[in-house]
N, C-alpha and C positions, 0 to 999 in steps of 0.2 A: 875416426869413430866407426866401430863396426855396427852391423845391423842389430845385434842384441842390445847394445847401448842406446841406439836410436829408439828402439821400441820401449825400452825401460824409461827413457827420458820422456817420451810422449805419454806413456802410461802414468807417470808421476805428475806431469804438468796438468793433465786433465782434471783431477780432483781439485787442484788449486783454482783452476779457472771456474769450475762449478761453484765453489765456495764464494769466490769473488762475485760471481753472477748473482747468487742468492742474496748476498749482503747488499749489492748495488740496487737490486730491484725490490728489496723488502719495504722501503718507505712508500714506494709507488702503490703497493697493494692497499696500504692503509687509507689512501684517498679514494678508493673505489669500493665496490660491493664485493666482498669475498664470499665464495661458496666452495671452499676447498674440500669439505667433507672428509678430512683426514687423508686426502690423497697424497699430499707432499710427504707427510710422515711415513705413510705406507711405502711410497717409492724409496725413501731413504732407508727404511728397514729392509725392503726387498733387495736393495743394492748391497747393503752390509751382509745380509744373510747369503745372497748369491755369491759374493766374493769370498766369504769365509768358506762356504761349502765347496766352491770351485777350487779354492786353494787346497783344501783338505783332500779332495778327490784326485788331484793332479798326480799323485803317486800310484794310482791304480794301474798296474801294468797292462791289464787286459783291454783297457779302453784308450791306450796310447794312440795318438794320431800319427800315422806312419808316413806322412808326406815328408820329404827331405826338409830338414830344419830351415835352410835358407828360404825355401818356397813357403813354408808355413809362416815363418816370421815376416816374409814379404807380404803375404796376404793379410796377416794380422795388422801390420803397419798400414797397409792400404785401407783396410776397413776402418781402423781406428781414426786415421787422418781424414778420410772421406766422411765418416760419421760426424766428427767434430766440425768439419767445414760446413756440412749441411746444417748442423745445429746452429752454428754461428750465423750463417746466412739467414736462416729462419728468424733468429732473434733480432738481427739487425733490421730485417724487413718489417717485423712487428714494431720495432722502435719503442716508443714510450708505452705502447700497449702490452709489452711483454712484462710479466711478473712471474716470480717463482711459485706463487700461490695462485689458484684459480680465482681470478677476479676480473671484474669489468668496471671500467671507469665511466664517469658520467657522460663524457663526450666520445665514448668508444665507437669505433667504426669497424665493420667487418673487413678484414684484409684479404684480398683475393689476387694479389699480384705476386710476381716472383715464383718461388717454389709453391706458394699457396694456390696457384692456378692448377697445379697437378695433384697435390695432396692437401688434406685439411690440417695435418699435424706433422709437418716436416721436421720440426724440432725433435719430436719423439722418434721419427724415422732415423734421424742422425744418431740419436742417443742409443737406439737398439743396434744400429750398425757398428757404432764404436764399441759397445759391450761385446758384440760378436768378435771383433778384433781382439779385444782384451782377453776373451775366453780362448781364442786360438793361441795366444802367447803361452798358455799353460800346457799346450801339447796333449790334451786329453779330451776325448769326446764327452765323458761324464762331467768334467769341469765346465766345458762349454755349455752343456745342458743345465747344469746347476746354476750357472750365472744367468743364462737367458730366460729360463722358465719363470722364476719369481719376478724378475724385472719386467718381463713382457706382461705378466699377469697384472702387475701394479700399474703399468702404463695403460693397459686396456681399461682398467677401472678408472684411472684418471681421465682418459678420453671420454668415457661415459659421463663422468661428472661435468667435464668441460662442455660437451656437446649438449647436455641437458640445459645448462646455464645459458649457452649461446642461443639455443633455440628459444628459450624463454625471453631473452633480451631482443633478439632479431627476428623472431617469428618466421614468417614465410620466406624472408630473404635467406635465412640460414638453412631452412628446409630445402630450398632450391639449390643452394650451394652444396649441401650434402648429396643431393641427387646427381650433381654434375661433376663431383670429384671423388677420388678414393680417399680412404682414411690415412694409410701409411705408405703404401707402395703403388706408384702410378700404374694403372691398368690392371692391378691384381687385387689389392685389398685396401 
């Protein structure tokens, strides 16, 4: 199997895993307090719009990524797989507290172990890294931007929604956690 096929396979497997994840966690959100504020729908819309725009712009010759194709696809695959791995580890660490919609369960606890010691939202860090990899597969800087800009904007909105809800629920404990960790990128942001 060549590198192009591996990247294609990883790219196709990803949406299937996200759909299964959304379905598997759907019932758990019903047992907690949901404060999604439309953020899940906004994210799905941004993903669809970003992927459509990115695909449409892939043919613009002036914005072609000029790295040799094997290098570009190698980086794309590394970003995609690393992002998916980070997302999966974050979800497993949250365990039963993970839901697709912004919600808090009655016995919810603040998780500060694993990747959550370094960033507050590693699942979104992984998601953005994976989309950067997906954008690189298209071989065009405009495509990469068209994918990342709307998706990043929707993730940042969702983070604001989540953090507001978490601070309401956990008060001083969450405020201290915010001060001691970065949002998405360890040591940077």
